[in-house]
C-alpha positions in Angstrom: 21.8 3.4 -10.3 21.9 2.7 -14.0 19.5 -0.2 -13.5 17.1 2.1 -11.6 17.3 4.7 -14.4 16.4 2.0 -17.0 13.4 0.9 -14.8 12.2 4.5 -14.6 12.6 5.1 -18.3 10.7 1.9 -19.1 8.0 2.8 -16.6 7.7 6.3 -18.1 7.4 4.9 -21.6 4.8 2.4 -20.5 2.8 5.0 -18.6 2.9 7.4 -21.5 1.8 4.8 -24.0 -1.0 3.7 -21.7 -2.3 7.2 -21.2 -2.0 8.0 -24.9 -3.8 4.9 -26.0 -6.7 4.8 -23.6 -6.9 8.3 -22.0 -7.1 6.6 -18.6 -9.8 8.3 -16.5 -10.3 10.8 -19.4 -7.1 12.7 -18.7 -4.9 14.0 -21.5 -1.3 13.1 -21.9 -0.1 16.6 -21.5 -1.6 16.7 -18.0 1.0 14.2 -16.7 4.7 14.5 -16.2 6.6 11.3 -17.0 7.6 9.0 -14.1 11.3 9.7 -14.7 10.8 13.5 -14.5 8.8 13.3 -11.3 11.0 10.8 -9.6 14.4 12.1 -10.6 14.9 14.3 -7.5 14.1 11.2 -5.3 16.4 8.7 -7.0 19.1 8.9 -4.5 16.7 8.7 -1.6 15.0 5.7 -3.0 18.3 3.9 -3.7 19.5 4.5 -0.1 16.1 3.5 1.4 16.0 0.2 -0.5 19.6 -0.5 0.4 18.8 0.0 4.0 15.9 -2.5 3.8 18.1 -5.1 2.1 20.8 -4.7 4.7 18.3 -5.1 7.5 16.6 -8.2 6.2 17.5 -11.4 8.0 18.1 -14.7 6.2 14.6 -15.9 7.2 12.9 -12.9 5.5 12.1 -10.9 8.7 13.8 -7.6 9.5 16.3 -6.7 12.2 14.0 -4.3 14.2 14.1 -5.0 17.9 10.3 -5.6 18.2 8.5 -5.3 14.8 10.9 -7.0 12.4 8.8 -10.2 12.3 5.5 -8.4 11.9 3.9 -9.6 8.6 2.9 -6.1 7.7 6.5 -4.9 8.0 7.8 -7.8 6.0 5.1 -7.4 3.3 5.7 -3.6 3.0 9.4 -4.1 2.7 8.8 -6.5 -0.1 6.3 -4.2 -1.8 9.0 -1.4 -1.7 11.4 -3.7 -3.5 8.7 -4.8 -6.1 8.0 -1.1 -6.8 11.6 -0.7 -8.0 11.1 -3.3 -10.7 12.6 -6.3 -9.0 10.6 -9.5 -8.9 11.1 -12.8 -7.0 14.5 -14.2 -8.0 15.1 -11.4 -10.5 16.6 -7.9 -10.3 18.7 -6.3 -7.6 16.3 -7.4 -4.8 15.2 -10.7 -6.2 16.8 -12.7 -3.4 15.3 -10.4 -0.7 11.8 -10.9 -2.3 12.2 -14.6 -2.2 13.0 -14.4 1.5 10.0 -12.2 2.2 7.7 -14.8 0.4 9.4 -17.6 2.3 8.8 -15.9 5.7 5.1 -15.2 5.0 4.3 -18.6 3.6 6.1 -20.3 6.4 4.1 -18.4 8.9 0.7 -19.0 7.4 -1.1 -21.1 9.8 -3.2 -24.2 8.9 -6.4 -22.1 8.9 -4.8 -19.5 6.6 -4.0 -16.8 9.2 -0.7 -15.2 8.6 0.6 -14.6 12.2 4.1 -15.6 13.2 4.9 -16.1 16.9 7.5 -13.4 16.9 5.5 -10.9 14.9 4.7 -8.2 17.4 1.6 -6.3 16.4 -1.1 -3.9 17.6 -3.8 -5.8 15.6 -2.9 -9.0 13.8 -5.5 -8.4 11.0 -3.4 -5.5 9.9 -0.4 -7.8 9.4 -2.6 -10.5 7.8 -4.1 -7.9 5.3 -0.8 -6.5 4.2 0.8 -9.9 3.9 -2.1 -11.2 1.8 -1.8 -8.1 -0.4 1.9 -8.7 -0.9 1.4 -12.4 -1.7 -1.3 -11.5 -4.2 1.1 -9.1 -5.9 3.9 -11.6 -6.3 1.5 -14.4 -7.3 2.1 -15.0 -11.0 5.7 -13.8 -10.8 6.9 -17.1 -9.4 5.9 -20.8 -10.1 5.9 -21.8 -6.4 3.2 -24.4 -5.7 2.9 -23.3 -2.1 2.1 -19.7 -2.8 -1.3 -20.2 -4.3 -2.4 -22.4 -1.4 -1.2 -19.9 1.2 -2.8 -17.0 -0.7 -6.2 -18.8 -1.1 -6.3 -19.8 2.6 -5.4 -16.2 3.6 -8.2 -14.9 1.5 -10.5 -17.4 3.2 -9.6 -15.9 6.6 -10.6 -12.5 5.5 -13.9 -13.6 4.0 -14.9 -15.6 7.1 -14.0 -12.8 9.5 -16.1 -10.1 7.9 -18.6 -8.8 10.5 -22.3 -8.0 9.9 -21.6 -4.4 9.2 -19.3 -5.3 6.3 -16.0 -4.6 8.0 -13.1 -6.0 10.0 -11.4 -5.4 13.3 -8.1 -6.4 14.9 -8.8 -10.1 15.3 -9.9 -12.7 12.7 -13.4 -12.8 14.1 -16.7 -11.4 12.8 -17.3 -9.1 15.7 -16.8 -5.3 15.5 -15.3 -3.3 12.7 -13.2 -0.2 12.1 -12.4 1.6 8.8 -8.6 1.3 9.1 -8.5 -2.5 9.3 -11.3 -2.8 6.8 -9.4 -0.8 4.1 -6.5 -3.1 4.6 -8.6 -6.2 3.9 -10.4 -4.8 0.9 -7.1 -3.9 -0.7 -5.9 -7.5 -0.1 -9.1 -8.9 -1.6 -8.8 -6.6 -4.6 -5.3 -7.8 -5.2 -6.2 -11.4 -4.8 -9.1 -11.1 -7.2 -6.8 -9.4 -9.7 -4.5 -12.4 -9.3 -7.2 -14.9 -10.1 -8.2 -16.0 -6.6 -11.9 -16.3 -6.0 -13.4 -13.5 -3.8 -17.2 -13.6 -3.2 -19.0 -10.6 -4.7 -21.1 -10.2 -1.5 -18.0 -9.8 0.6 -16.8 -6.9 -1.6 -20.3 -5.3 -1.8 -20.8 -5.4 2.0 -17.4 -3.9 2.5 -18.0 -1.0 0.1 -21.3 -0.3 1.8 -19.5 -0.1 5.1 -16.9 2.3 3.8 -19.6 4.5 2.3 -21.4 4.6 5.7 -18.2 5.8 7.3 -18.0 9.0 5.2 -18.9 12.1 7.0 -20.6 15.3 5.7 -17.2 17.1 5.6 -15.9 14.5 3.1 -13.6 12.8 5.6 -14.2 9.4 7.1 -14.9 8.2 10.6 -13.0 5.4 12.5 -16.1 3.5 13.4 -19.8 3.9 12.7 -20.3 5.2 16.2 -17.2 7.4 16.2 -17.9 10.1 13.6 -14.9 12.4 13.7 -12.8 12.7 10.5 -9.1 12.4 10.4 -6.7 12.6 7.5 -5.0 9.1 7.5 -8.2 7.1 7.5 -9.9 9.5 5.2 -7.1 9.0 2.6 -7.6 5.3 3.0 -11.4 5.7 2.6 -11.0 7.5 -0.7 -8.6 4.8 -2.0 -11.1 2.1 -1.0 -13.7 3.9 -3.2 -11.4 4.0 -6.1 -10.5 0.4 -5.6 -14.2 -0.5 -5.8 -14.4 1.2 -9.2 -16.0 4.4 -8.0 -14.0 7.0 -9.9 -16.4 9.9 -10.0 -19.3 11.3 -8.1 -20.1 13.2 -4.9 -18.3 10.8 -2.6 -15.0 11.1 -4.5 -15.3 14.9 -4.9 -16.0 15.4 -1.2 -13.2 13.0 -0.2 -10.6 14.7 -2.4 -11.7 18.2 -1.1 -11.2 17.0 2.5 -7.8 15.6 1.7 -6.7 18.8 0.0 -6.6 20.4 3.4 -3.6 18.2 4.2 -1.6 18.8 1.1 2.0 17.8 2.1 4.8 20.4 2.3 8.3 19.8 3.6 8.3 19.7 7.3 4.6 20.4 7.8 3.1 17.0 8.5 6.1 15.1 9.9 4.7 15.1 13.5 1.2 14.0 12.4 -0.2 10.8 13.9 0.1 7.8 11.6 2.1 10.0 9.2 3.4 7.2 6.9 0.2 5.3 6.9 -1.7 8.4 5.9 0.7 9.4 3.1 0.8 5.9 1.8 -2.9 6.2 1.1 -2.9 9.9 0.4 -0.5 9.5 -2.6 -2.6 6.6 -3.9 -5.7 8.7 -3.8 -4.1 11.5 -5.7 -2.5 9.1 -8.2 -6.0 7.9 -9.0 -7.3 11.5 -9.1 -4.5 12.5 -11.6 -3.9 15.9 -13.1 -2.8 18.9 -11.0 -4.0 17.2 -7.8 -1.6 14.3 -8.4 1.4 16.3 -9.5 1.1 18.8 -6.7 0.6 16.2 -4.0 3.5 14.0 -5.2 6.0 16.8 -5.4 5.0 17.9 -1.9 5.4 14.5 -0.3 8.5 13.7 -2.4 10.3 16.8 -1.2 9.2 16.3 2.4 10.5 12.7 2.5 13.8 13.7 0.8 14.4 16.2 3.6 13.6 13.9 6.5 15.5 10.8 5.4 18.3 9.8 7.8 22.0 9.6 6.8 21.9 5.8 6.7 18.9 5.7 4.3 16.2 5.1 6.8 13.2 7.1 7.9 12.2 7.3 11.5 8.9 6.2 13.0 7.5 4.9 16.3 6.6 1.6 14.8 10.0 0.6 13.3 12.5 2.2 10.9 11.9 -0.7 8.4 8.2 0.2 8.4 8.7 3.9 7.8 11.4 3.3 5.2 9.3 0.8 3.3 6.3 3.1 3.3 8.5 6.0 2.2 10.0 4.0 -0.7 6.6 2.8 -1.8 5.3 6.4 -1.8 8.2 7.8 -3.7 8.0 5.0 -6.3 4.2 5.3 -7.1 4.9 6.9 -10.5 6.7 3.7 -11.6 3.2 2.1 -11.9 4.9 -1.2 -11.2 2.4 -3.0 -9.0 -1.0 -4.0 -10.1 -2.7 -2.8 -6.9 -1.4 0.8 -7.6 -2.2 0.9 -11.3 -4.9 3.2 -12.6 
C-alpha cells in the first residue's frame, strides 16, 4: 500500500501543479480537492480490486471468467485499471500483468487488423476491438515493442474503414448501420491513437462528431440510434464524453448534456440495479471529471462511496457480463483522480 500512497501523492502534486500553472478549463485551484484526499477512502477497495484482477489473469493474458475472460474489452479494461494505478508494462506492481495483456491482444490481432480472438465471447465484436485499440494506444510509448505499433496501426485502419455513411459504427467491422454506444467506443480509441502519434483521418473524426451531435435529444440526453430517439443515462454519459473528447468544452450541447446527467447523480445503493451500470458510471465519472468543480467532486464522492459499499469480500464487483469486467470498470472509476492515463487527462 506504500507504493499506492506514493503514486497518489505524486499524482496529486502533478495535478495541483498543472491546475495552478494553466488553470485548466478556467478553474481555480481551490475548486479542486487533491487526488489523494478524494481517493483516500477508496484505497483499500482499489487495492483489493486490482489484486483480484491480477489473481484472475491467466498466463496468456486473458482472465479466468467462464465465458468472457478472453473478450478483448475485458482484457483491455483490466489492463487500463492496472495502468491507472501507476504501473506500466514491465514496471510497477502490475508490470508483468500488463505485458501479458499486451501479448494477448497483439497475438489476437488478425492480419486485417481486427482484434477478435476465437475464444473471446462478445455481444458485439466492435466493442472489444474499440476497447482493445484504446488500451494498445495508451501503452504505446511505454514499451519499445516493434509489434505494438504495427498491431495498433492496423487496428485503427479497421475502425476507419468500417465507419458508415452516418459517421458511426455498429457491432461488426462493416460500414452498414450505426449506434451511439459502439460509436463512442471507436472515437475514444481513435483519439487515443492520434494522441499516440498514429495517423487518423480528420474526415473520420469530423463525421463521427457530427453523428454524435445528431444523436442528442432536446432533453440533453442521447438516443441509441438516429431512428430511436429515447434518452438513457449510460449512452448519454458516453455522448457527453465524446463531445469533450472532440474538444467541445463549452456551449449548449455540453450544458444540456450535463444537466441531463445530473438527474442520475450516484448515491450509495441507488443505481446498482440500473441497466449497464458500470458502463454508464465509467463514462459518467469521465464527463464530470472534464466538467470539474462542484459537479466533479459531488459525482466522484457519490460513485466512490457507492462502489465501496458494493464490493465483494474477495475484492470483486458483481455484474452480468463478468466479475473481471465489473471490477476493472470499478477500479478505473475510482482511480480517475490519479490522472494517470492520457485518454482521461483534462
